[in-house]
N, C-alpha and C positions, 0 to 999 in steps of 0.2 A: 683526564688521567690524574690520579692523586700524585702529590708532590713526592711522597716517599718512593712511590713505583718509578717515577721520572728520575729521582736521585739514583736509584739503583740501575737503571738503563744507562744513565750517564756514567756512573762509575765504571761499568763493564765496558762501555764503548771506548772510554778514554784509556783504560787498562789495555785493552787490545791495540789500540793505536800507539800508545806511548808505554811500552813494558817498563822501562827504566825511568821511575818517577824520582829524579834526583834534583837536589837544590843546585841551582845555577851559580851560586857563590862558591868560590874556592876557599876552603879553610882545612885546617888540620886539627883543631880542638875547639872546645865550646866557647872560649874567649874569642878566638879568631872569627867565629861565625857570629857572635854577638856584635862585634866591632864592624864586621863587614856589612852586616844588616842595617846598623846605625848609617854607615856610609852610604848605603843604597837609597836612602830617602831621597827623593827628588834626583835620582841619579840612575844610570842603567847599571845593571849587574855586569855588563862588560867592562865599563869603565872602572867599576869597583875592583874587578879582577886584574886590571892593568895596574892599579895603585898599590893594592895590599902586599904584593911580593916585597917591594922596597920598605913598606911600613913594618912588616912582621920581621924583616931581616935587622932593622934598626931597634924594634922592640919585641924581642922573641919570646919575652915572658911577662906575665902579670907584673911582676916586680919591676921589670924594665920600664913598663908603661908608667908605673907609679912614680917612678923617679924621673920621668921625663917632664916636658912642659907643654902647655897648650900651643906655644909657638912652634915648637919642634914637631909636634904632631900635624899642626895645621900646615906646615911647609910640605910635608908629604902627601897630604890629603887634598891639597888645594884644588885639584882639577875636579873633585867630585862635587864642588858647589857647597855653599853654606859651611865652609870649612872652620870658620871661627866657633860656631854653635856646636858643630859636630866633635871638634878637638876639645871642646870644654865639657861635652857630654862623655866622651871616651875617657878622658883623665878622671873626671869625677866618679864614673861607673866602676873604673878599674880600682880606685881607691876604696871606694865602698865595699867591692868584692873582697878586698884584702882585709879591710878593717871589721866588717860585719858578717861576712860569710865564709870566714876561714880560708880565703884564697881560691873558692870554688864558685862557680857560675850556679846560681840557684837552680833548683829542679821543680819550682812551683810557681804558679802564676802570681800571687800575691808579692813574694819576694822579688821576682823579675820585674814587676811593674814599679817597684820601689827604686829601681836603678835609674839614674839620670838618662834621659833620652830612649828609654824603652818603653814603647806602647804595647798594645795587645797583639799586633802583627808579628813584631819581633819575638815577643814572650811566646806566642804560639809556635813560631818557626823553632825557636830553642826547645820547647817541650817535645815537639814531634820529632825533629831530626836528630837532636842529641840524646833526649831521654825516652824516646820511642812511646810517647804518650799520645792519646787522641788529641788532635789540634786542628784548627780551622784557620788558616792563614788568608785573610781577605785582602790580597793585593788588588791592583787595578784589574789584571785580567781575570781573576776569580769574580770579582764583582760584575763585571761586564758580561762574562759567559754564563754565569748562573742567572744573571738578570735575563739574558736572551733565551736562555732555556726554559724559564718560568719557574724557577726554583725559589725566586724571591722578587718581591716588587720593590725592595728598598735599594738604596744606593750608599747610604752611610755604612762604613765598614762594621761597626759594632752591630748594627742591625742586621746586616747580611750575615754575620757570623752567628748571630742567634738563630736566624732563620735555617741556616744550614746545620747547626747543631741538631735540629729537630728532625732532619730528614736524612743525613748521611750516616752510614754505619760507622761507628767510632773508629773501628779498625781501618777503615778506609779513608777517613778524613784527611789525614795529612797529606798521603800520596795523591788523593784527588786534587787538592789544591796546587800541588806541584805540577800535575798534568795539564791543569787549566791554564798555567803560565805557558807551557810548551804549546798547547793548542792556540792560546791567544796570540802568540808570536807567529805561529805558522799558518793559521787558517781563520780564526775568528778574531781579526785584528780590530783595532779601535776605529780604524778608517772604513773597513768593510768586512761584512760577515760573508765568507766565501762559501756559501751553503752547499754548493755543487760538489765541493770536495771535502764536506765535513761529515765525520763519522756518526754524528748525532743528528743528522738532518731529518731522519725518519720520525723522530719524536721531538724536535726542538720547536718551541713556540715561535720564535723569530723565523725559523725556515719555513714553517706552515704559513705565516703571514706572507713571507716574499712569494711562495709558491702561488698563493691566492692571487697576488698582484700580477704575476706573470700570466695566469691563466684567464685574467679578466678580458672581457671583449668590450672594446670601448665603441 
């Protein structure tokens, strides 16, 4: 089966299984999503969602963040891990948004990547969820599931992103990635691919391999 056809099958199967393709981070505006995504690096979204209410209450606006200190921010995000690096990036990004982008989170890849602590994963999430542009967010779930499906042979995020751009319909790409997160948590986990419960087992490369193993006569 061609990868483009495989991608279309996966898009439709996940859409049927998870109609609501929502970001699992809680946020009210573009800046909050940007900051929450930075906090989510090497941390769970659930933990970030426990931390951000107090953070955003203390710093409700861009200007409030800009007037804060790394130490103040760090105290509130301590439990997210790597709080010193994250607080430094958050403060620097906020000040750059204020000073160079008129107080608005940028709406293009180049400018987003110029912000401290922002990589392609974060930039794509902002472009997709905030500005409703085609985006491919290659988090660990997306990388794992698309690899198991046979949509990519790569594991490096940027290479996986490039592979998925070639096969996913642009208008479906962002939601597809959100749905892989949901599926990766519920069914196709890092520890085990539960193929018997998978909506994509019929055409998944890994499910086919597992089926052959089970049917093998020793």
